[in-house]
C-alpha positions as CSV (number, residue, x, y, z in Angstrom):
1,X,158.0,106.3,-17.7
2,X,160.9,105.6,-15.3
3,X,159.8,104.2,-11.9
4,X,163.3,104.2,-10.5
5,X,167.0,104.3,-11.5
6,X,169.6,102.0,-9.8
7,X,173.3,102.4,-10.5
8,X,176.6,104.0,-9.4
9,X,176.7,107.5,-8.1
10,X,179.0,109.1,-10.7
11,X,178.6,112.7,-9.7
12,X,176.9,114.5,-6.8
13,X,175.8,118.1,-6.1
14,X,173.2,119.3,-3.5
15,X,170.8,119.9,-6.4
16,X,171.4,117.1,-8.8
17,X,173.3,113.8,-9.2
18,X,174.5,111.7,-12.1
19,X,173.8,108.0,-11.9
20,X,175.9,105.7,-14.1
21,X,173.8,102.8,-15.3
22,X,175.9,100.5,-17.6
23,X,177.9,103.4,-19.0
24,X,174.9,105.8,-19.5
25,X,174.9,108.8,-17.2
26,X,171.4,110.0,-16.1
27,X,171.2,113.5,-14.6
28,X,168.6,113.5,-11.9
29,X,167.5,116.6,-9.9
30,X,167.2,115.9,-6.2
31,X,166.0,117.6,-3.0
32,X,168.4,118.4,-0.1
33,X,166.5,115.7,1.8
34,X,167.4,113.0,-0.7
35,X,170.9,114.3,-1.2
36,X,171.7,114.0,2.5
37,X,170.5,110.4,2.4
38,X,172.5,109.3,-0.6
39,X,175.7,111.5,-0.6
40,X,178.0,108.9,1.0
41,X,176.9,105.9,-1.1
42,X,178.6,104.4,-4.1
43,X,175.5,102.5,-5.4
44,X,172.2,104.2,-5.2
45,X,168.5,103.7,-6.2
46,X,166.3,106.7,-6.7
47,X,162.5,106.6,-7.3
48,X,161.9,108.9,-10.2
49,X,159.4,111.3,-11.7
50,X,159.9,112.1,-15.4
51,X,158.7,115.6,-16.2
52,X,158.2,116.7,-19.8
53,X,157.8,120.3,-20.9
54,X,157.9,121.9,-24.4
55,X,161.6,122.8,-24.0
56,X,162.9,120.3,-21.5
57,X,162.7,116.7,-20.2
58,X,163.8,116.4,-16.6
59,X,164.2,113.5,-14.2
60,X,163.5,114.1,-10.5
61,X,164.8,111.6,-8.0
62,X,163.8,110.7,-4.5
63,X,165.4,108.5,-1.8
64,X,162.1,106.8,-1.0
65,X,158.5,106.4,-2.4
66,X,157.1,108.6,0.4
67,X,159.0,111.7,-0.7
68,X,158.2,111.0,-4.4
69,X,154.5,110.8,-3.4
70,X,154.6,114.1,-1.6
71,X,156.4,115.7,-4.5
72,X,153.7,114.4,-7.0
73,X,151.0,115.7,-4.7
74,X,152.7,119.1,-4.6
75,X,153.1,119.5,-8.3
76,X,149.4,118.6,-8.9
77,X,148.5,122.0,-7.3
78,X,148.0,124.9,-9.7
79,X,151.0,127.3,-9.4
80,X,153.4,124.7,-8.0
81,X,155.9,123.4,-10.5
82,X,158.6,120.8,-10.1
83,X,161.2,123.4,-9.1
84,X,158.9,124.7,-6.3
85,X,158.0,121.1,-5.3
86,X,161.7,120.4,-5.0
87,X,162.3,123.6,-3.0
88,X,159.6,122.5,-0.5
89,X,161.3,119.2,0.0
90,X,164.7,120.8,0.3
91,X,163.3,123.2,3.0
92,X,161.1,120.6,4.9
93,X,161.3,116.8,5.3
94,X,158.3,114.9,3.8
95,X,157.1,114.3,7.4
96,X,157.2,118.1,8.1
97,X,155.3,118.8,4.9
98,X,152.6,116.3,5.9
99,X,152.5,117.8,9.4
100,X,152.1,121.3,8.1
101,X,149.3,120.3,5.7
102,X,147.4,118.2,8.3
103,X,147.9,120.9,10.9
104,X,146.9,123.6,8.5
105,X,150.1,125.4,9.2
106,X,150.2,128.1,6.5
107,X,153.2,129.9,8.1
108,X,155.5,126.8,7.7
109,X,154.6,126.2,4.1
110,X,154.8,129.9,3.3
111,X,158.3,130.0,4.9
112,X,159.5,128.1,1.8
113,X,161.2,130.4,-0.7
114,X,158.8,131.1,-3.7
115,X,155.6,130.2,-1.9
116,X,153.2,133.0,-1.0
117,X,150.2,132.9,1.3
118,X,147.6,132.0,-1.4
119,X,149.7,129.1,-2.7
120,X,150.3,127.8,0.8
121,X,146.6,127.9,1.5
122,X,145.8,126.1,-1.8
123,X,148.4,123.4,-1.0
124,X,146.7,122.8,2.4
125,X,143.1,122.9,1.0
126,X,143.8,120.6,-1.9
127,X,146.1,118.1,-0.2
128,X,144.7,117.7,3.3
129,X,142.2,115.0,2.4
130,X,144.6,113.1,0.0
131,X,147.4,113.0,2.5
132,X,144.9,112.1,5.3
133,X,143.6,109.2,3.3
134,X,147.1,107.9,2.5
135,X,148.1,108.0,6.1
136,X,144.9,106.2,7.1
137,X,145.9,103.2,5.0
138,X,147.2,101.5,8.1
139,X,150.9,102.3,7.9
140,X,152.6,101.9,11.3
141,X,153.5,105.2,12.7
142,X,155.9,105.5,15.6
143,X,154.6,108.0,18.0
144,X,157.8,109.9,18.6
145,X,157.9,113.6,19.3
146,X,158.0,114.5,15.6
147,X,155.0,112.5,14.5
148,X,152.9,112.9,17.6
149,X,151.1,116.0,16.3
150,X,150.7,114.5,12.8
151,X,149.0,111.4,14.0
152,X,146.8,113.3,16.4
153,X,145.7,115.8,13.7
154,X,145.0,113.1,11.2
155,X,143.0,111.0,13.6
156,X,141.1,114.1,14.7
157,X,140.3,115.1,11.1
158,X,139.1,111.6,10.3
159,X,136.9,111.4,13.4
160,X,135.3,114.8,12.8
161,X,134.7,113.8,9.2
162,X,132.9,110.7,10.5
163,X,130.6,113.0,12.6
164,X,132.2,112.7,16.0
165,X,132.1,115.9,18.1
166,X,135.6,117.6,17.9
167,X,136.0,118.0,21.7
168,X,135.0,114.4,22.4
169,X,137.3,113.2,19.7
170,X,140.2,115.2,21.1
171,X,139.6,113.8,24.5
172,X,139.5,110.2,23.3
173,X,142.7,110.6,21.2
174,X,144.6,112.2,24.1
175,X,143.6,109.4,26.4
176,X,144.6,106.6,23.9
177,X,147.9,108.2,23.1
178,X,148.7,108.7,26.8
179,X,148.0,105.1,27.6
180,X,149.7,103.7,24.6
181,X,153.4,103.8,24.0
182,X,155.4,102.6,21.0
183,X,153.9,102.1,17.6
184,X,150.2,102.3,16.6
185,X,148.7,102.6,13.2
186,X,146.5,105.6,12.4
187,X,143.7,103.2,11.5
188,X,144.0,101.5,15.0
189,X,144.0,104.9,16.7
190,X,140.8,105.9,14.9
191,X,139.1,102.6,15.7
192,X,139.9,102.9,19.4
193,X,138.8,106.5,19.5
194,X,135.5,105.6,17.8
195,X,134.8,103.1,20.5
196,X,135.7,105.5,23.2
197,X,133.9,108.6,21.8
């Protein structure tokens, strides 16, 4: 219903903000990740998700589309509600969530308050392909220390799915990433690895 809200930051708290848009105050629940990005601004824009239950209508806001997308993926999982989705994004950055899912890191996801082992496994099982496909859409990824494992794991998963031997795929990816510095898209990495494998 609401794609985004843009207005003055009238009130802020680590869990919610109030955005004044032409005299109307919208209360929007936010993650700590979003709060840290907007807390010092006067005018803000939040990408929103409108959640309706029998007893409540709640707006959830995110500093960028990427975080909103991760949140929507999380709440699509049975047993993960909006409050839990927000808790995940308050404990981990969107990139760390993706990294944990693509790396099948149950312990990291389970480390979030309110998420047990079964839910963590379900999140990984159900979201690994979705997140892998989105990342393979060709977005430029800077191969810094934080995203190095993410891009490696995503490329490896894609190559194995395409029928390349896992050991050969790993060897190709390592060589390309060693020879290449700076930015490379996941799509480009996969193409180069396919040629080399």
